[in-house]
C-alpha positions as CSV (number, residue, x, y, z in Angstrom):
1,I,-41.0,-7.7,12.3
2,K,-37.4,-8.9,11.7
3,R,-35.5,-6.7,9.3
4,R,-32.4,-7.4,7.2
5,V,-32.6,-11.2,7.5
6,D,-30.0,-12.9,5.3
7,Y,-31.1,-15.3,2.6
8,Q,-30.0,-18.5,4.4
9,T,-31.9,-17.5,7.5
10,L,-35.0,-16.9,5.4
11,K,-34.7,-20.3,3.8
12,Q,-34.6,-21.9,7.3
13,L,-37.7,-19.9,8.4
14,K,-39.7,-21.0,5.4
15,K,-39.2,-24.6,6.5
16,L,-40.7,-24.1,10.0
17,P,-44.3,-25.2,10.8
18,I,-47.0,-22.6,9.9
19,F,-44.5,-20.4,8.0
20,R,-44.1,-23.2,5.4
21,E,-47.8,-22.9,4.6
22,G,-47.1,-19.7,2.6
23,Q,-48.2,-16.1,2.9
24,F,-52.0,-16.5,3.3
25,K,-52.1,-19.7,5.4
26,G,-49.0,-19.2,7.4
27,G,-48.9,-15.4,7.6
28,M,-45.3,-14.8,6.8
29,V,-44.5,-12.0,4.4
30,A,-41.0,-11.7,3.1
31,Q,-40.1,-8.5,1.3
32,P,-36.7,-8.7,-0.6
33,E,-34.3,-5.8,-0.2
34,N,-31.0,-5.5,-2.1
35,R,-28.1,-4.0,-0.3
36,R,-24.5,-3.3,-1.4
37,I,-21.9,-4.5,1.1
38,L,-18.1,-4.5,1.2
39,P,-17.2,-8.0,2.4
40,N,-13.7,-6.9,3.4
41,S,-14.9,-3.7,5.0
42,D,-12.5,-0.8,4.1
43,L,-9.7,-3.0,2.7
44,A,-8.9,-1.8,-0.8
45,A,-12.4,-0.3,-0.9
46,R,-11.5,2.6,-3.3
47,T,-9.6,0.2,-5.7
48,I,-12.2,-2.6,-5.6
49,G,-14.9,0.0,-6.0
50,Y,-18.2,1.2,-4.7
51,L,-21.1,3.6,-5.5
52,N,-19.8,7.1,-4.9
53,L,-22.9,8.6,-3.4
54,G,-21.1,11.9,-2.6
55,T,-21.0,12.9,-6.3
56,D,-23.2,11.7,-9.1
57,G,-23.6,8.1,-8.0
58,A,-20.7,7.0,-10.2
59,K,-19.1,3.7,-9.6
60,V,-15.3,3.9,-8.9
61,G,-12.4,1.5,-8.9
62,I,-12.5,-1.9,-10.5
63,E,-16.3,-1.9,-10.4
64,G,-16.5,1.3,-12.3
65,S,-13.9,0.4,-14.8
66,F,-15.4,-3.1,-15.4
67,E,-19.1,-2.0,-15.3
68,R,-19.9,-3.6,-18.6
69,E,-18.5,-7.0,-17.6
70,L,-20.1,-6.9,-14.1
71,A,-23.5,-5.4,-14.7
72,G,-25.4,-8.3,-16.3
73,K,-28.7,-7.8,-18.1
74,N,-32.2,-7.3,-16.8
75,G,-34.9,-9.7,-17.9
76,M,-38.7,-9.3,-18.6
77,A,-41.6,-11.7,-18.1
78,V,-45.4,-11.6,-18.0
79,K,-46.7,-13.3,-14.9
80,Q,-50.1,-14.1,-13.5
81,R,-51.0,-14.1,-9.8
82,L,-52.9,-17.1,-8.5
83,T,-55.1,-17.6,-5.5
84,G,-52.8,-18.1,-2.6
85,G,-50.4,-15.4,-3.7
86,D,-48.2,-17.5,-6.0
87,W,-47.1,-16.3,-9.4
88,I,-46.7,-18.2,-12.7
89,T,-45.2,-17.2,-16.0
90,V,-47.8,-16.8,-18.7
91,D,-47.1,-19.3,-21.5
92,G,-46.5,-17.7,-24.9
93,A,-46.0,-14.2,-23.6
94,N,-43.0,-12.3,-24.9
95,S,-40.2,-12.6,-22.2
96,V,-36.5,-11.9,-22.0
97,R,-34.4,-14.0,-19.7
98,S,-32.2,-12.0,-17.3
99,R,-28.5,-12.6,-17.3
100,D,-26.2,-12.5,-14.3
101,G,-23.1,-10.3,-14.5
102,N,-19.7,-11.8,-14.9
103,D,-17.0,-12.1,-12.1
104,V,-13.6,-10.4,-12.3
105,I,-10.5,-12.0,-10.7
106,T,-8.3,-9.3,-9.1
107,T,-4.6,-9.4,-8.3
108,I,-5.2,-8.1,-4.7
109,D,-4.0,-10.4,-1.9
110,I,-6.3,-9.6,0.9
111,D,-3.7,-10.8,3.5
112,L,-1.1,-8.4,2.2
113,Q,-3.7,-5.7,1.9
114,D,-4.5,-6.1,5.6
115,V,-0.9,-5.9,6.5
116,A,-0.3,-2.8,4.4
117,S,-3.4,-1.1,5.5
118,S,-2.7,-1.6,9.2
119,A,0.9,-0.4,8.9
120,L,0.0,2.7,6.9
121,K,-2.9,3.7,9.2
122,N,-0.8,3.4,12.4
123,Q,1.9,5.6,10.9
124,L,-0.6,8.2,9.6
125,K,-2.1,8.4,13.1
126,K,1.3,8.6,14.7
127,H,2.4,11.5,12.6
128,N,-1.0,13.2,12.3
129,A,-0.8,13.2,8.5
130,H,-3.5,14.3,6.1
131,H,-3.3,11.3,3.8
132,G,-1.1,8.5,2.5
133,C,-0.9,5.5,0.2
134,A,1.0,2.3,-0.1
135,I,1.3,0.0,-3.1
136,V,2.9,-3.5,-3.3
137,M,3.7,-4.8,-6.8
138,E,4.9,-8.2,-7.9
139,V,8.2,-7.5,-9.8
140,A,8.0,-10.1,-12.5
141,T,4.3,-9.6,-13.5
142,G,3.4,-6.0,-12.5
143,D,0.5,-7.5,-10.4
144,I,-0.8,-5.1,-7.7
145,R,-0.9,-7.3,-4.6
146,A,-1.9,-4.5,-2.2
147,I,-3.0,-0.9,-2.7
148,V,-4.0,1.3,0.3
149,N,-5.3,4.9,0.1
150,L,-6.2,6.5,3.5
151,E,-7.3,10.0,4.2
152,E,-8.2,11.6,7.6
153,G,-12.0,12.1,7.9
154,K,-14.1,14.3,10.1
155,D,-14.1,11.6,12.7
156,K,-10.3,11.8,12.9
157,D,-10.0,8.3,11.7
158,Y,-8.6,7.3,8.3
159,H,-10.7,6.0,5.4
160,E,-10.5,4.9,1.8
161,T,-12.1,8.0,0.1
162,Y,-9.8,8.8,-2.9
163,N,-7.3,6.8,-4.9
164,Y,-4.2,8.9,-4.3
165,A,-2.0,6.0,-5.5
166,I,-3.1,6.2,-9.1
167,A,-4.6,9.7,-9.3
168,E,-2.4,12.2,-7.3
169,S,0.2,13.6,-9.6
170,A,2.7,15.6,-7.5
171,E,6.3,16.6,-7.3
172,P,8.0,13.5,-6.0
173,G,11.2,15.0,-4.6
174,S,14.3,12.8,-4.2
175,T,12.8,9.6,-5.5
176,F,13.1,11.2,-8.9
177,K,16.9,11.1,-8.6
178,L,17.0,7.5,-9.8
179,P,15.9,8.2,-13.4
180,V,17.9,11.5,-13.3
181,I,21.2,9.8,-12.4
182,M,20.4,6.9,-14.7
183,A,19.8,9.3,-17.6
184,A,23.3,10.8,-17.1
185,L,24.9,7.3,-16.8
186,E,23.1,6.1,-19.9
187,D,24.4,9.1,-21.9
188,G,27.9,8.4,-20.6
189,V,28.5,11.9,-19.2
190,I,29.1,10.6,-15.6
191,D,30.1,7.4,-13.9
192,T,29.4,6.2,-10.4
193,G,33.0,6.8,-9.2
194,D,33.3,10.4,-10.5
195,I,33.9,13.0,-7.8
196,V,31.5,15.9,-7.2
197,D,32.4,18.8,-4.8
198,T,29.2,19.6,-2.9
199,G,31.0,22.2,-0.9
200,T,29.4,23.5,2.3
201,G,25.9,22.3,1.5
202,S,24.4,24.9,-0.8
203,I,24.6,26.1,-4.3
204,K,22.9,29.0,-6.1
205,F,21.4,28.9,-9.5
206,Y,20.2,32.4,-10.6
207,N,18.0,33.5,-7.7
208,K,17.4,30.0,-6.2
209,V,19.5,28.5,-3.5
210,I,19.5,24.6,-3.4
211,R,20.6,23.1,-0.1
212,D,21.5,19.7,1.4
213,T,19.9,18.5,4.6
214,K,23.4,18.4,6.2
215,E,23.9,22.1,7.1
216,E,27.7,22.0,6.9
217,G,27.6,20.1,3.6
218,Y,29.2,16.8,2.5
219,G,32.3,18.1,0.8
220,K,33.6,15.9,-2.0
221,L,31.4,12.8,-2.9
222,T,31.4,10.2,-5.5
223,V,28.3,9.9,-7.7
224,N,27.4,6.8,-5.7
225,Q,27.5,8.8,-2.5
226,V,25.6,11.7,-4.0
227,F,22.7,9.2,-4.6
228,E,23.1,7.3,-1.3
229,L,23.2,10.5,0.8
230,S,20.6,12.2,-1.4
231,S,22.7,15.3,-2.0
232,N,20.5,17.9,-3.8
233,V,23.7,20.0,-4.4
234,G,25.5,17.1,-5.9
235,T,22.7,16.0,-8.2
236,S,21.8,19.5,-9.4
237,K,25.5,20.3,-10.0
238,L,26.0,17.2,-12.1
239,I,22.9,17.6,-14.3
240,Y,23.3,21.4,-14.8
241,E,27.0,21.0,-15.7
242,H,26.5,18.3,-18.3
243,Y,23.2,19.4,-19.8
244,K,22.9,23.2,-19.5
245,D,24.0,23.6,-23.2
246,H,21.7,20.8,-24.5
247,P,18.9,20.2,-22.1
248,R,16.8,18.4,-24.7
249,D,19.2,15.5,-24.5
250,F,18.4,15.1,-20.8
251,V,14.7,15.3,-21.2
252,N,14.7,13.1,-24.3
253,R,16.4,10.4,-22.2
254,L,13.6,10.7,-19.5
255,Y,11.0,10.5,-22.3
256,A,12.8,7.3,-23.6
257,M,12.2,5.8,-20.2
258,K,8.4,6.4,-20.7
259,L,8.3,8.7,-17.7
260,N,6.2,11.3,-19.5
261,E,3.5,8.8,-20.5
262,K,0.5,7.5,-18.6
263,L,0.6,3.8,-17.9
264,D,-2.8,3.1,-19.5
265,I,-3.9,1.0,-16.5
266,Q,-7.1,-1.0,-16.2
267,L,-8.6,1.6,-13.8
268,K,-10.1,5.0,-14.7
269,G,-8.7,8.1,-13.1
270,E,-4.9,7.8,-13.6
271,G,-3.1,11.1,-13.0
272,E,-1.3,12.9,-15.8
273,P,2.5,12.8,-15.6
274,L,4.3,16.1,-16.2
275,I,7.9,16.4,-17.4
276,R,8.5,19.8,-19.1
277,Y,10.4,20.1,-22.4
278,P,12.8,22.9,-23.3
279,G,10.9,25.6,-25.0
280,D,7.7,25.0,-23.1
281,K,6.0,28.0,-21.6
282,F,7.2,27.3,-18.1
283,W,10.7,26.1,-18.9
284,S,13.5,28.3,-17.4
285,G,17.1,28.3,-16.5
286,L,16.1,26.8,-13.2
287,S,14.3,23.8,-14.7
288,L,17.4,21.5,-15.0
289,P,18.6,21.9,-11.4
290,M,15.0,21.8,-10.0
291,M,14.1,18.7,-12.0
292,S,17.3,17.0,-10.9
293,H,16.0,16.6,-7.3
294,G,12.3,16.0,-8.1
295,Y,10.7,19.5,-8.6
296,E,9.1,20.9,-11.7
297,V,8.0,17.3,-12.5
298,Q,4.9,15.5,-11.5
299,L,4.2,11.8,-11.2
300,T,1.7,9.6,-9.4
301,P,3.0,7.1,-6.8
302,L,2.1,4.2,-9.1
303,Q,4.0,5.8,-12.0
304,I,7.1,6.1,-9.7
305,L,6.8,2.6,-8.5
306,T,6.4,1.2,-12.0
307,F,9.8,2.7,-12.9
308,Y,11.5,1.3,-9.8
309,N,9.9,-2.0,-10.5
310,A,11.4,-2.0,-13.9
311,V,14.9,-1.5,-12.5
312,A,14.3,-4.4,-10.1
313,N,13.1,-6.5,-13.1
314,D,16.4,-6.1,-15.0
315,G,15.1,-3.1,-16.9
316,R,11.8,-4.5,-18.1
317,M,8.9,-2.2,-17.4
318,M,5.6,-4.0,-16.7
319,K,2.2,-2.4,-16.9
320,P,0.5,-2.5,-13.4
321,R,-2.2,-5.2,-13.5
322,F,-5.3,-5.1,-11.2
323,V,-7.5,-7.8,-12.9
324,T,-6.2,-11.1,-14.4
325,A,-9.4,-12.5,-15.9
326,V,-13.2,-12.2,-16.4
327,M,-15.2,-15.3,-15.4
328,R,-18.7,-16.5,-16.2
329,N,-20.3,-19.4,-14.4
330,G,-16.9,-20.6,-13.1
331,R,-15.3,-20.5,-16.6
332,I,-12.7,-18.0,-17.7
333,I,-14.0,-16.0,-20.7
334,K,-11.2,-13.4,-21.0
335,N,-7.6,-13.3,-19.7
336,F,-5.4,-10.3,-19.1
337,E,-1.8,-11.4,-19.5
338,P,1.2,-9.5,-18.0
339,D,1.9,-6.6,-20.3
340,V,5.4,-5.2,-21.1
341,I,5.5,-1.5,-21.6
342,I,9.2,-1.4,-22.7
343,N,11.7,-4.2,-22.7
344,S,14.4,-2.1,-21.0
345,V,14.4,1.4,-19.6
346,A,18.2,1.4,-19.8
347,S,21.2,-0.7,-20.7
348,R,22.2,-3.6,-18.5
349,N,25.3,-1.7,-17.3
350,T,23.2,1.2,-16.1
351,I,20.6,-1.1,-14.5
352,R,23.4,-2.9,-12.6
353,K,24.8,0.4,-11.4
354,A,21.4,1.7,-10.4
355,R,20.6,-1.3,-8.3
356,K,24.0,-1.0,-6.5
357,M,23.2,2.6,-5.7
358,M,19.8,1.7,-4.3
359,E,21.4,-1.0,-2.2
360,G,23.8,1.6,-0.9
361,V,21.0,3.8,0.3
362,V,20.0,1.2,2.8
363,E,23.5,0.0,3.6
364,R,25.3,3.4,4.1
365,G,22.9,6.2,3.1
366,T,19.7,7.9,4.1
367,A,17.8,4.7,4.9
368,T,20.1,2.7,7.2
369,N,17.1,2.3,9.6
370,L,15.7,-0.3,7.1
371,K,18.8,-2.5,7.2
372,N,18.3,-5.9,8.7
373,A,20.1,-9.2,9.0
374,N,17.5,-11.5,7.3
375,Y,17.2,-9.9,3.9
376,R,18.3,-6.8,2.0
377,I,16.2,-3.9,0.8
378,A,17.1,-1.6,-2.0
379,G,15.4,1.8,-2.6
380,K,15.3,5.5,-2.3
381,T,14.0,8.0,0.2
382,G,12.1,11.1,-0.7
383,T,11.2,14.3,1.2
384,A,9.5,16.9,-0.9
385,Q,8.0,20.3,0.0
386,I,4.4,20.5,-1.1
387,A,3.4,23.5,-3.2
388,Q,0.7,25.6,-1.7
389,G,-0.7,27.1,-4.9
390,R,0.1,30.8,-5.4
391,S,1.8,30.8,-2.0
392,G,4.6,28.7,-3.3
393,Y,6.1,26.1,-0.9
394,R,5.3,28.1,2.2
395,S,1.9,29.1,3.6
396,G,2.6,31.7,6.3
397,M,5.3,30.2,8.5
398,R,4.3,26.7,7.7
399,I,5.9,24.3,5.2
400,S,4.1,21.0,4.4
401,Y,6.1,18.0,3.3
402,Q,5.5,14.7,1.5
403,A,7.6,11.8,2.8
404,S,8.2,8.7,0.7
405,F,10.2,5.6,0.3
406,V,10.2,3.4,-2.8
407,G,12.2,0.2,-3.5
408,Y,12.1,-3.6,-3.7
409,F,13.1,-6.7,-1.8
410,P,15.0,-9.0,-1.5
411,A,17.6,-6.9,-3.2
412,D,19.6,-9.8,-4.6
413,N,16.5,-11.5,-6.1
414,P,13.6,-9.0,-6.1
415,L,10.1,-10.5,-5.7
416,Y,8.2,-7.4,-4.7
417,S,8.5,-3.6,-5.1
418,C,6.7,-1.2,-2.9
419,I,6.1,2.5,-2.5
420,V,4.8,4.4,0.6
421,V,3.9,8.1,0.4
422,I,2.7,10.1,3.4
423,N,1.4,13.6,2.8
424,A,1.6,16.4,5.3
425,P,2.8,14.8,8.6
426,S,2.4,17.5,11.3
427,N,4.2,16.2,14.4
428,G,7.6,17.6,13.5
429,V,9.1,14.5,11.7
430,Y,8.8,14.5,8.0
431,Y,11.9,12.7,6.5
432,G,11.2,9.9,4.1
433,N,13.3,7.2,5.9
434,L,11.5,7.7,9.2
435,V,7.9,8.5,8.2
436,A,7.5,6.3,5.1
437,G,10.4,4.0,5.3
438,S,9.3,2.4,8.6
439,V,5.9,1.5,6.9
440,F,7.8,-0.1,4.0
441,R,10.0,-2.1,6.5
442,E,6.9,-3.3,8.3
443,I,5.3,-4.4,5.1
444,S,8.4,-6.1,3.7
445,D,9.2,-7.8,7.0
446,K,5.8,-9.5,7.1
447,I,5.9,-10.5,3.4
448,Y,9.4,-11.9,3.8
449,A,8.4,-13.8,6.9
450,T,5.3,-15.2,5.2
451,N,7.4,-16.4,2.2
452,F,10.0,-17.8,4.5
453,Y,7.5,-19.9,6.4
454,K,5.8,-20.9,3.1
455,D,9.1,-22.4,1.9
456,Y,9.5,-24.3,5.1
457,R,5.9,-25.5,4.9
458,N,6.9,-27.6,1.9
459,A,9.7,-29.3,3.9
460,E,9.2,-32.5,5.8
461,I,9.7,-30.9,9.2
462,L,6.5,-28.9,8.7
463,E,4.2,-31.7,7.3
464,K,0.6,-31.3,8.3
465,T,-0.4,-33.1,11.5
466,Q,-3.6,-33.4,13.4
467,S,-2.5,-31.1,16.1
468,V,-3.2,-27.3,15.9
469,P,0.0,-25.2,16.1
470,E,0.4,-22.7,18.9
471,A,-0.5,-19.4,17.4
472,G,0.4,-17.0,20.2
473,N,-1.2,-13.8,21.1
474,G,-0.7,-10.3,19.6
475,Y,-1.7,-8.2,16.6
476,R,-4.6,-9.7,14.7
477,P,-3.5,-9.0,11.1
478,D,0.0,-10.6,11.8
479,I,-1.5,-13.8,13.3
480,N,-4.2,-14.0,10.7
481,L,-1.7,-13.7,7.9
482,V,0.5,-16.6,9.3
483,L,-2.4,-18.9,10.0
484,R,-3.9,-18.4,6.5
485,K,-0.6,-19.1,4.9
486,F,-0.3,-22.3,6.9
487,D,-3.9,-23.3,6.0
488,V,-4.7,-23.4,9.8
489,K,-8.4,-23.2,10.4
490,H,-9.3,-20.2,12.5
491,R,-12.4,-18.4,13.7
492,K,-12.4,-14.6,13.8
493,D,-15.1,-14.1,16.5
494,T,-13.7,-10.6,17.2
495,N,-12.8,-7.5,15.2
496,S,-10.3,-6.4,17.9
497,D,-6.9,-5.4,16.6
498,W,-5.3,-7.2,19.6
499,I,-6.2,-10.8,20.3
500,A,-5.5,-13.9,22.3
501,T,-5.7,-17.3,20.6
502,R,-7.5,-20.4,21.9
503,E,-7.5,-24.0,20.6
504,S,-11.0,-25.2,19.8
505,G,-10.8,-28.7,18.3
506,D,-8.9,-28.4,15.1
507,T,-9.5,-24.7,14.9
508,V,-7.7,-21.6,16.4
509,K,-10.2,-19.2,17.9
510,F,-9.6,-15.4,18.2
511,V,-10.5,-13.7,21.5
512,G,-10.3,-10.0,21.7
513,V,-8.0,-8.4,24.2
514,N,-9.6,-5.8,26.4
515,T,-8.0,-2.4,25.6
516,T,-10.4,-0.2,27.7
517,K,-8.7,3.0,28.7
518,G,-7.5,2.8,32.4
519,L,-7.4,-1.0,32.5
520,V,-4.1,-2.9,31.9
521,P,-4.4,-5.1,28.8
522,D,-3.4,-8.7,28.8
523,V,-0.1,-9.0,27.0
524,R,0.8,-12.6,28.1
525,G,1.9,-14.7,25.1
526,M,2.8,-11.6,23.0
527,T,6.2,-10.8,21.5
528,L,8.0,-8.0,23.2
529,R,7.4,-5.8,20.3
530,D,3.7,-6.2,20.3
531,A,3.5,-5.9,24.1
532,F,5.6,-2.7,24.1
533,Y,3.4,-1.2,21.3
534,L,0.1,-2.0,23.0
535,L,1.2,-0.9,26.5
536,E,2.9,2.3,25.4
537,N,-0.1,3.3,23.3
538,S,-2.2,2.7,26.3
539,G,-0.1,5.3,28.2
540,Y,2.1,3.0,30.3
541,R,5.8,2.7,30.7
542,V,7.4,-0.7,30.3
543,R,10.2,-2.6,31.9
544,Y,11.1,-6.2,31.0
545,R,13.4,-9.0,31.8
546,G,14.5,-11.8,29.5
547,K,13.5,-12.4,25.8
548,G,11.0,-14.4,23.8
549,K,7.3,-13.9,24.7
550,V,5.7,-12.4,27.7
551,L,5.2,-15.1,30.5
552,R,4.0,-12.9,33.4
553,Q,3.0,-9.3,33.8
554,S,2.6,-7.0,36.8
555,P,0.1,-5.6,37.5
556,E,-2.2,-8.3,36.1
557,H,-4.5,-7.6,33.2
558,G,-7.7,-5.8,34.0
559,A,-6.2,-3.9,36.9
560,R,-7.1,-0.2,37.1
561,Y,-3.9,1.7,36.4
562,F,-3.0,5.3,35.6
563,E,-1.1,6.6,32.5
564,G,2.6,6.9,33.0
565,Q,2.9,4.1,35.5
566,I,5.2,1.1,34.9
567,V,4.1,-2.3,33.8
568,S,6.7,-5.0,34.4
569,L,7.1,-8.0,32.0
570,E,8.8,-11.3,32.6
571,M,9.7,-13.1,29.3
572,N,9.8,-16.8,28.8
573,L,13.5,-17.1,27.8
């Protein structure tokens, strides 16, 4: 008995001698079995949707939200069984024809999803974090090109189990400083060149001391520098000084930016934003200084990203879009056009100043590690303490943190915005620029490189030829992304993260690199970055000479070697 034969194989079997004679003469009995599969495995699984067997069997994600369009309709017919086992429909009997469900066209780019998922998972493992998410949005349209949600499971690996990106409403920390400073700029109570004395790095409001990360303090700063260096003292001092006598003006400005409203997205389960109003039950004298640096407010990662995307989009706030159309039998029956939430979250002058401040964060501020020579990134770091229920922000001696970075690129002509949030890293590093920012940089680098090559693809120097380009060896998602963007045929005969490529006719074939513990992996043909990453994660120390790609390695691949020993690399340039 052969189980779980796919439909195409069954069709071939039915054509074989004997089996083609039918059930009674040939003896073959085929029993249909319907199974649900995720063709892209875990990629965007929670957003695309599945049957949540862990609860009440509810469908989640796009599948759950578009159940009516996708479900189809069952049919009914009266049939008679003939000698030989065949069935025929009884003429004249009441019957109802079944109808297949419709298709939905999503905005997800599976290549970008692969890149974002790999980058986030590697960082979660590196910092032993509880969970994290990453979202990539197209600036002009609000289209969600990638959305990753990963949580550590019992197997110590990370899986898509909960949509943190759209559902987890939490205190964002310093990423909230952008709308805070913009509100004050819009009201005309501050300007970017104004001086703020942050003193020795701390300030007390009632019984609460607010501190900067620089213990000795920053001294006198401009408003621009307050934002670039993420001074909690400077931000809280500015907002408290200008709004303590009329806090409603400040909150009304935030409300005018739509920060207190849900986005009304196409998916179910969006978290509720929380921005308190003066006079509310929990409003206090501490509310203004705490709100100024991202506490006593709650927003989801998607809600924060949508605001930053609006600034990148010259003020126009776009509703995040997950589905562009519904299709039946290859024909579009319903379109979902890009939807504008508000034409401008602030004046042009304020938007211009906000973008300059975010560029300064990467050029001179808390995220200089994201600076690079090829293109410019603009954004904001965030490091927030996580509330532990009644214990406050400390549980025993332990404080948990949320690290984040949100921004857009290229800064001078924004195409994509992105947010990365990593919750409860536990290896001692928790700052937003290092923990979340490096994931942002990896995603943006690969998107930029892809678009760069796409531009050149249209040039005459990269016209298609019959030859197959040299793909090189290295990290599978990177190579897969470039080959797909170049429309180069390739066969993925392995699921290994690390691959060597081989030419097979007009096709590039992927061959897995052996990463068995205790055996030196083959890093020939890889870039120095990939070779370093693979070897160091295998426990080896690395020495190299030259630049370019790895030409030779010592010891050779497959050799038995102990952790901590040195692998020497000779590069081809």
